[in-house]
C-alpha positions in Angstrom: 66.5 -27.5 4.6 67.9 -29.9 1.7 64.2 -31.2 1.4 63.2 -27.7 0.7 66.3 -26.7 -1.6 65.0 -29.8 -3.3 61.2 -29.2 -3.7 61.2 -25.5 -3.9 62.0 -24.8 -7.4 59.9 -27.9 -8.3 56.8 -26.1 -6.8 58.2 -23.0 -8.5 58.0 -24.8 -12.0 54.4 -26.4 -11.1 53.1 -23.4 -10.0 54.5 -21.5 -13.7 53.4 -24.7 -15.7 49.9 -24.5 -14.1 49.8 -20.8 -15.1 50.8 -21.5 -18.8 47.8 -24.1 -18.7 45.7 -21.4 -18.0 45.1 -22.6 -14.5 45.0 -20.2 -11.6 46.4 -21.5 -8.2 44.5 -20.6 -5.5 47.3 -19.1 -2.9 49.8 -16.8 -4.7 53.2 -17.9 -5.1 55.3 -17.9 -2.1 58.9 -17.5 -2.4 59.7 -18.0 1.1 58.5 -20.7 3.5 56.5 -22.6 0.3 54.6 -25.3 1.4 54.9 -27.6 -1.3 51.1 -27.5 -1.9 49.2 -26.3 -4.8 45.9 -26.1 -5.2 43.4 -25.1 -8.4 39.7 -25.3 -9.0 38.6 -26.3 -12.5 34.7 -27.2 -13.5 36.1 -30.5 -15.0 37.8 -31.4 -11.7 36.3 -34.8 -11.4 37.2 -35.6 -15.0 40.7 -34.2 -14.5 40.9 -36.0 -11.3 40.1 -39.4 -13.1 42.7 -38.9 -15.8 45.5 -38.0 -12.9 44.7 -41.6 -11.4 44.3 -43.8 -14.2 48.0 -42.2 -15.2 48.8 -43.4 -11.2 49.3 -39.2 -10.4 48.0 -39.2 -7.0 46.5 -35.7 -5.7 43.6 -34.9 -3.7 39.9 -34.1 -5.2 37.6 -32.5 -3.1 34.6 -29.9 -3.8 35.8 -29.1 -7.5 39.6 -28.6 -6.1 42.5 -30.4 -7.2 45.7 -30.5 -4.4 49.0 -31.4 -5.3 51.9 -31.8 -3.1 55.5 -31.8 -3.9 58.0 -32.9 -1.2 61.3 -33.9 -1.2 60.8 -37.5 -3.2 59.4 -35.9 -6.3 61.3 -35.3 -9.0 61.1 -32.6 -12.3 60.0 -35.7 -14.6 57.0 -35.8 -11.8 56.2 -32.3 -12.4 56.4 -32.6 -16.2 54.5 -36.1 -16.3 51.5 -34.3 -14.1 51.5 -31.3 -16.2 51.5 -33.6 -19.7 48.4 -35.2 -18.2 46.8 -32.2 -17.2 47.5 -30.6 -20.9 45.5 -33.6 -22.3 42.7 -33.5 -19.8 41.8 -29.8 -20.3 41.5 -30.2 -24.0 
């Protein structure tokens, strides 16, 4: 319960920030029993993944899809850093 209380708001924040960047998460936002996993597709997924890896932000990349996992060890700063690199990579 404590992990969910910490990570659920981060998942919500990331979901909103991805939408703000024009990215569409593959699964609609879940308000209850969220898994902490958010995936999205993009034609430049390989380049985006390379940009994230260069900044030591580790996400799963497969078949044009990027998968982000938020958990109890992540912080709001982690989410903002991810979004910042994504925003630069999308331009």
